[in-house]
C-alpha positions as CSV (number, residue, x, y, z in Angstrom):
1,X,76.9,34.9,99.0
2,X,74.5,34.6,101.8
3,X,71.5,36.8,102.0
4,X,71.4,39.4,104.6
5,X,68.4,37.6,106.4
6,X,66.9,34.4,105.5
7,X,62.9,33.5,104.6
8,X,61.5,30.2,106.0
9,X,58.3,28.8,105.5
10,X,56.9,26.5,107.7
11,X,53.4,24.6,106.2
12,X,51.7,23.1,108.9
13,X,52.4,26.3,111.3
14,X,49.6,25.8,113.4
15,X,51.3,22.5,114.7
16,X,51.6,22.6,118.9
17,X,55.2,21.9,117.8
18,X,56.3,25.3,116.6
19,X,57.2,27.0,119.2
20,X,59.8,25.2,119.7
21,X,60.8,25.9,116.2
22,X,60.4,29.5,117.1
23,X,62.5,29.0,120.0
24,X,64.9,27.4,117.9
25,X,65.4,30.3,115.5
26,X,65.8,32.6,118.4
27,X,68.5,31.2,120.1
28,X,70.8,30.5,116.8
29,X,69.5,34.5,115.3
30,X,73.3,35.5,115.3
31,X,74.3,32.3,113.0
32,X,70.6,32.2,111.2
33,X,69.3,35.6,111.1
34,X,65.6,34.8,109.9
35,X,64.1,37.9,108.2
36,X,60.6,36.5,108.0
37,X,59.3,33.2,109.0
38,X,56.1,32.5,107.2
39,X,53.7,29.9,109.3
40,X,51.4,28.5,106.7
41,X,48.2,26.1,107.2
42,X,44.7,25.4,106.0
43,X,41.3,27.0,106.8
44,X,40.1,23.9,109.0
45,X,43.5,24.7,111.2
46,X,42.8,28.8,111.2
47,X,42.0,28.7,115.1
48,X,45.3,26.7,116.1
49,X,47.6,28.6,113.5
50,X,45.8,32.0,115.3
51,X,46.9,31.0,118.9
52,X,50.1,29.6,117.9
53,X,51.3,32.2,115.4
54,X,50.3,34.9,118.3
55,X,52.3,33.3,120.7
56,X,55.3,32.9,118.2
57,X,55.0,36.7,117.3
58,X,55.0,37.4,121.7
59,X,57.9,35.3,121.7
60,X,59.9,37.1,119.1
61,X,59.1,40.4,120.5
62,X,60.4,39.4,123.9
63,X,63.6,38.4,122.3
64,X,63.6,41.6,120.7
65,X,64.8,40.6,117.4
66,X,63.8,42.1,113.8
67,X,62.2,39.0,112.8
68,X,58.6,39.3,111.1
69,X,56.0,36.2,112.0
70,X,53.7,36.0,108.9
71,X,50.5,33.9,109.1
72,X,49.2,32.8,106.1
73,X,46.5,30.3,104.1
74,X,47.9,30.8,100.8
75,X,50.8,28.3,100.2
76,X,52.3,29.5,97.0
77,X,52.1,33.0,98.2
78,X,54.4,31.8,101.1
79,X,56.9,29.5,99.3
80,X,58.0,33.0,96.8
81,X,61.6,33.1,97.3
82,X,61.8,31.0,100.4
83,X,65.2,29.8,101.4
84,X,64.1,26.7,103.6
85,X,60.9,25.0,103.6
86,X,59.9,22.8,106.8
87,X,56.7,20.9,106.8
88,X,55.3,19.2,109.5
89,X,52.3,18.6,108.5
90,X,49.4,16.2,109.8
91,X,46.2,15.3,106.6
92,X,43.0,14.5,108.7
93,X,44.8,15.5,112.0
94,X,44.6,14.0,115.3
95,X,41.5,12.3,114.1
96,X,42.9,10.4,111.2
97,X,45.6,9.1,113.6
98,X,43.1,7.4,116.2
99,X,41.6,5.7,113.1
100,X,45.2,4.5,111.8
101,X,45.9,3.1,115.5
102,X,42.4,2.0,116.3
103,X,41.0,0.2,113.3
104,X,44.3,-2.4,113.3
105,X,44.2,-2.7,117.0
106,X,40.3,-3.4,116.7
107,X,41.8,-6.6,114.5
108,X,44.8,-7.6,116.7
109,X,47.0,-6.1,114.7
110,X,49.7,-3.2,116.3
111,X,48.4,0.0,115.2
112,X,51.1,3.1,115.5
113,X,51.7,6.0,113.8
114,X,55.0,5.6,111.5
115,X,54.9,1.5,111.6
116,X,52.6,-1.3,110.1
117,X,49.3,-0.3,109.1
118,X,49.2,3.4,110.5
119,X,52.5,4.4,109.1
120,X,51.6,3.5,105.8
121,X,47.9,5.0,105.8
122,X,49.9,8.3,107.0
123,X,52.1,7.8,104.2
124,X,49.3,7.6,101.5
125,X,47.3,10.8,102.9
126,X,50.8,12.5,103.1
127,X,52.8,11.5,100.0
128,X,50.2,13.2,97.4
129,X,50.5,16.8,99.5
130,X,54.3,16.6,99.8
131,X,54.7,16.0,96.0
132,X,52.0,18.7,95.6
133,X,54.2,21.0,97.5
134,X,57.2,20.2,95.8
135,X,55.8,21.4,92.6
136,X,55.0,24.5,94.0
137,X,58.7,24.9,95.2
138,X,60.0,23.9,91.7
139,X,58.1,27.3,90.3
140,X,58.5,29.4,93.3
141,X,61.6,28.7,95.1
142,X,63.7,26.2,93.3
143,X,66.3,26.9,95.2
144,X,65.3,26.2,98.5
145,X,65.7,23.5,100.7
146,X,63.0,21.0,102.2
147,X,63.5,19.9,105.4
148,X,60.9,17.3,106.1
149,X,59.3,16.5,109.6
150,X,56.4,15.2,108.9
151,X,56.3,11.3,109.5
152,X,57.0,8.7,108.2
153,X,59.9,10.7,107.4
154,X,61.7,8.5,105.4
155,X,59.1,7.4,103.1
156,X,57.9,10.9,102.3
157,X,61.5,11.4,101.7
158,X,61.7,8.7,99.3
159,X,58.8,9.5,97.1
160,X,60.4,12.8,96.6
161,X,63.5,11.5,95.8
162,X,61.8,8.7,93.7
163,X,58.9,10.4,91.9
164,X,60.2,14.2,91.1
165,X,63.6,15.7,90.4
166,X,63.7,17.8,93.3
167,X,66.8,16.2,95.1
168,X,67.1,19.0,97.8
169,X,64.7,17.2,100.4
170,X,66.0,16.1,103.5
171,X,64.3,14.2,106.2
172,X,64.4,14.7,109.5
173,X,63.3,12.5,113.0
174,X,64.4,13.2,116.5
175,X,65.3,8.9,117.5
176,X,68.6,9.8,116.1
177,X,69.2,13.0,118.7
178,X,67.8,11.3,121.4
179,X,69.9,7.9,120.9
180,X,72.6,10.1,121.3
181,X,71.4,11.7,124.4
182,X,71.1,8.1,125.9
183,X,74.1,6.5,124.6
184,X,76.2,9.5,126.4
185,X,74.4,9.1,129.3
186,X,74.8,5.4,129.4
187,X,78.6,6.8,128.5
188,X,78.5,9.1,131.7
189,X,79.5,12.0,129.0
190,X,78.2,15.1,127.5
191,X,76.4,15.0,124.4
192,X,78.6,17.2,122.0
193,X,81.5,14.1,122.7
194,X,79.2,11.1,121.0
195,X,78.8,10.4,117.5
196,X,77.2,7.6,115.9
197,X,77.6,5.6,112.4
198,X,74.1,4.3,111.8
199,X,72.8,2.1,109.4
200,X,69.0,1.9,108.3
201,X,65.9,4.0,107.3
202,X,63.8,6.5,109.7
203,X,62.3,4.5,112.6
204,X,64.6,1.2,111.9
205,X,68.1,2.0,112.5
206,X,70.8,1.0,114.5
207,X,74.1,2.3,116.0
208,X,76.7,0.1,114.1
209,X,79.6,2.2,115.5
210,X,79.7,4.8,118.3
211,X,82.7,7.3,118.8
212,X,83.6,9.6,121.8
213,X,86.0,12.6,121.0
214,X,86.6,10.7,117.6
215,X,87.4,7.5,118.5
216,X,85.3,4.2,118.5
217,X,84.0,3.3,122.1
218,X,81.4,0.4,120.1
219,X,82.7,-2.8,122.5
220,X,82.0,-0.5,125.2
221,X,78.8,0.7,124.5
222,X,77.7,-2.9,123.9
223,X,78.8,-4.2,126.9
224,X,77.3,-1.3,129.0
225,X,73.9,-1.5,127.2
226,X,73.7,-5.3,127.2
227,X,73.7,-4.6,131.1
228,X,71.8,-1.4,131.1
229,X,69.3,-0.6,134.2
230,X,65.9,-0.7,132.9
231,X,65.6,3.5,133.5
232,X,68.4,3.9,131.1
233,X,67.2,2.1,128.3
234,X,67.1,4.2,125.0
235,X,63.0,5.1,125.0
236,X,60.8,7.5,123.6
237,X,57.7,9.1,125.2
238,X,55.0,7.7,123.0
239,X,55.5,4.1,123.5
240,X,56.7,1.9,126.3
241,X,60.4,0.6,125.4
242,X,61.8,-3.1,127.0
243,X,65.5,-4.0,128.0
244,X,66.8,-6.3,125.9
245,X,68.7,-9.6,127.0
246,X,72.4,-9.3,127.4
247,X,73.0,-12.2,124.6
248,X,70.7,-10.4,122.1
249,X,72.7,-7.2,122.4
250,X,76.2,-9.2,122.4
251,X,75.5,-10.9,119.5
252,X,74.0,-8.1,117.3
253,X,76.8,-6.2,118.8
254,X,74.9,-2.6,117.4
255,X,72.5,-0.6,119.2
256,X,68.7,-0.8,118.1
257,X,66.9,2.4,118.0
258,X,63.8,2.4,120.7
259,X,61.5,1.5,117.8
260,X,62.7,-1.7,117.4
261,X,60.8,-2.3,120.3
262,X,57.7,-2.8,118.0
263,X,59.6,-5.6,116.1
264,X,61.6,-7.2,118.8
265,X,58.6,-7.3,121.3
266,X,55.9,-7.4,119.4
267,X,53.8,-9.2,121.9
268,X,54.5,-7.3,124.5
269,X,53.7,-3.7,122.6
270,X,50.4,-5.5,121.3
271,X,49.4,-6.5,124.5
272,X,49.9,-2.8,126.2
273,X,48.1,-1.2,123.0
274,X,45.4,-3.4,123.3
275,X,45.0,-2.5,127.1
276,X,45.2,1.2,126.5
277,X,42.7,0.9,122.8
278,X,40.0,-1.0,125.5
279,X,40.4,2.5,127.9
280,X,40.2,4.7,125.3
281,X,43.9,5.7,125.7
282,X,45.3,4.9,122.3
283,X,48.2,7.5,121.7
284,X,46.3,9.9,119.4
285,X,43.9,10.1,121.9
286,X,46.3,10.9,124.4
287,X,47.8,13.2,122.2
288,X,44.4,14.6,121.3
289,X,44.0,15.7,125.1
290,X,47.5,16.9,125.5
291,X,47.1,18.9,122.4
292,X,43.9,20.7,124.2
293,X,45.7,21.7,127.1
294,X,48.7,23.0,125.5
295,X,46.4,25.3,123.1
296,X,44.7,26.5,126.5
297,X,48.4,27.8,127.7
298,X,49.4,29.3,124.3
299,X,46.1,31.2,124.6
300,X,47.3,33.0,127.6
301,X,48.3,36.6,126.4
302,X,51.0,36.9,128.9
303,X,53.2,33.4,128.1
304,X,55.8,34.7,126.0
305,X,58.1,31.5,126.0
306,X,58.0,28.1,124.9
307,X,56.2,26.2,127.8
308,X,57.4,23.0,129.9
309,X,54.4,21.3,128.8
310,X,55.4,21.2,125.4
311,X,58.0,18.7,126.0
312,X,55.3,16.5,127.4
313,X,54.0,15.8,123.6
314,X,56.4,13.2,122.8
315,X,58.2,15.3,119.8
316,X,61.1,16.7,122.1
317,X,63.9,17.9,120.0
318,X,61.9,17.7,116.2
319,X,62.1,20.9,115.9
320,X,65.6,21.7,117.7
321,X,66.9,19.3,115.5
322,X,65.4,21.1,112.5
323,X,66.7,25.0,113.4
324,X,70.2,23.0,113.9
325,X,70.3,21.5,110.4
326,X,69.0,24.8,108.4
327,X,71.9,26.7,110.3
328,X,74.5,24.0,109.5
329,X,73.6,24.5,106.1
330,X,73.5,28.2,106.0
331,X,76.9,28.5,107.6
332,X,78.2,25.7,105.9
333,X,79.2,24.2,109.3
334,X,80.4,20.5,108.0
335,X,79.2,19.3,111.4
336,X,77.6,15.8,111.6
337,X,73.6,15.1,112.1
338,X,71.4,12.2,111.5
339,X,69.3,13.1,108.3
340,X,67.3,10.6,105.7
341,X,68.8,11.3,102.7
342,X,69.3,9.5,98.9
343,X,71.7,6.6,99.3
344,X,73.8,7.2,96.4
345,X,75.8,4.2,97.9
346,X,76.3,5.1,101.7
347,X,74.7,1.8,102.5
348,X,76.3,-0.5,99.7
349,X,73.3,-2.9,99.6
350,X,70.5,-1.0,99.5
351,X,69.2,0.6,96.8
352,X,70.7,3.8,95.6
353,X,68.0,5.5,95.0
354,X,66.0,5.0,98.1
355,X,66.3,7.4,101.3
356,X,68.4,6.2,104.2
357,X,68.4,7.2,107.7
358,X,72.7,7.9,108.2
359,X,75.2,10.3,109.8
360,X,75.9,13.2,107.3
361,X,78.5,16.2,107.4
362,X,75.9,19.3,106.6
363,X,77.4,21.4,104.2
364,X,76.4,24.7,102.4
365,X,75.3,22.4,99.4
366,X,73.5,20.1,102.1
367,X,74.0,16.3,103.7
368,X,77.3,14.4,102.5
369,X,76.3,11.1,103.6
370,X,79.3,9.3,105.8
371,X,79.7,5.9,103.8
372,X,78.8,3.2,105.5
373,X,79.8,-0.4,103.5
374,X,77.4,-3.5,103.4
375,X,75.0,-4.0,106.5
376,X,76.0,-6.9,108.6
377,X,73.9,-10.2,108.6
378,X,72.6,-9.8,112.2
379,X,70.7,-6.4,111.3
380,X,70.6,-6.3,107.2
381,X,67.6,-8.9,107.0
382,X,65.1,-7.0,109.2
383,X,66.2,-3.7,107.2
384,X,65.7,-5.1,103.9
385,X,62.3,-6.1,105.0
386,X,61.1,-2.8,105.9
387,X,63.0,-1.1,103.0
388,X,61.0,-3.2,100.9
389,X,58.0,-2.6,102.7
390,X,58.7,1.2,102.0
391,X,59.0,1.1,98.6
392,X,55.8,-0.8,98.1
393,X,54.0,1.6,100.2
394,X,55.7,4.7,98.7
395,X,54.7,3.2,94.8
396,X,51.1,2.3,96.1
397,X,50.4,6.0,98.0
398,X,51.5,7.7,94.3
399,X,49.6,4.8,91.8
400,X,46.2,4.4,94.7
401,X,47.4,0.4,93.7
402,X,45.2,-1.1,96.8
403,X,46.4,-4.8,95.7
404,X,50.3,-3.3,96.2
405,X,48.5,-2.0,99.6
406,X,47.4,-5.1,100.6
407,X,51.0,-6.7,99.3
408,X,53.4,-4.4,101.5
409,X,51.2,-4.9,104.7
410,X,51.8,-8.8,104.5
411,X,55.3,-8.3,103.6
412,X,55.5,-6.1,107.0
413,X,56.4,-8.2,110.6
414,X,53.7,-6.5,112.3
415,X,50.7,-8.1,110.3
416,X,49.8,-11.3,111.3
417,X,47.6,-12.5,108.5
418,X,46.8,-12.0,104.7
419,X,43.4,-12.2,105.7
420,X,43.6,-9.4,108.1
421,X,45.9,-7.4,105.7
422,X,42.8,-7.5,103.1
423,X,40.4,-6.5,106.1
424,X,42.6,-3.6,107.7
425,X,43.3,-2.3,104.3
426,X,40.0,-1.6,103.3
427,X,38.7,-0.3,106.4
428,X,41.6,2.2,106.6
429,X,41.0,3.1,102.7
430,X,36.9,3.6,103.7
431,X,37.8,5.3,106.8
432,X,39.9,7.8,105.0
433,X,38.6,8.0,101.7
434,X,38.2,11.9,101.9
435,X,42.0,12.2,102.1
436,X,42.8,9.3,100.0
437,X,41.5,10.6,96.4
438,X,44.1,8.1,94.5
439,X,42.3,4.8,95.5
440,X,39.0,6.0,94.5
441,X,37.4,3.7,91.8
442,X,40.3,1.1,92.3
């Protein structure tokens, strides 16, 4: 039996993305009646939470909805009897992201928020906090769903699945929805007519089949993508995306997600990042400036809608995807969405207990993965390598095993040498020591 009103708790409520989340709940109020939206943050984030929280309250007031927006610095108070908990945290905030990017780059290694050394250390800072939140949820709202879009979403989801007995966790990313939009554009059709079969893990997925109105059009999509115009290459706002050779796409017979640029154009991506590094323009530094501008806009007491400038932040559609997922669970919609879930045989040649990013039918009982079978040799090697990296990173995040961290980074294709793996791991452990208690004294 559905409740009359839904209680949603957003941990990391002071995020610049929160207005998009609020807009999504406002637009879906008829199908997802949110009675209480709790925006939770830590004391260090008080100023941002108060600014973005006031904007959220103005947005709800303008919409004329009986939705309470409550600001809180007490996570346990907020979690009590929640129906859904969304997590959008950045442990160490943007200065930590800048270190994740600049320290590897100072040694000639790609520095990126979710891939390689940067993704590994974001996982190290985030996973222990997420596991603590799960403990609180098991006590205070055991029937709630955790919708995690804290990066690296796949590794965070895997940590919960493998190191707790809490299974109501779903990882979420905006890459698949952007891929659907890009493929629909290439086909010249509306997005809602396109669905994909996915195989892989977060930020390392391939569309292995594409359906238009339920019928496979993969051969046509491959041929069109093999000859795509540079401006139509599947891309994200936070890094450059280069066109692949027609031979590679035809041989692959799959569509790589934009993040594969780091693995198939490593030389070009590193050169671009080093150029930005020299200018003081690594992505974390750019985002810091964008956020300053956004929060100045949010302060305007006349502003009562999500500003258009938020789309420049780089995570467009993240929050909207979260609202869509929650609404589909609440209404048992049984539509197709792309989320991080426990594999359980969906991809037959990956571990059952691992998180994978695949197409799922979304039901009142959560996501039901659509089986994909075994991976083709063209994509299986790279996915197995990244999945092994993820599993090592998650174990190191939980145990604080520095040696395993070095081994994990060594096994990642973005790491050029064992010597540099040791240097970068030690420098990042020292730089982030405030947020890495599990590594102290190891």
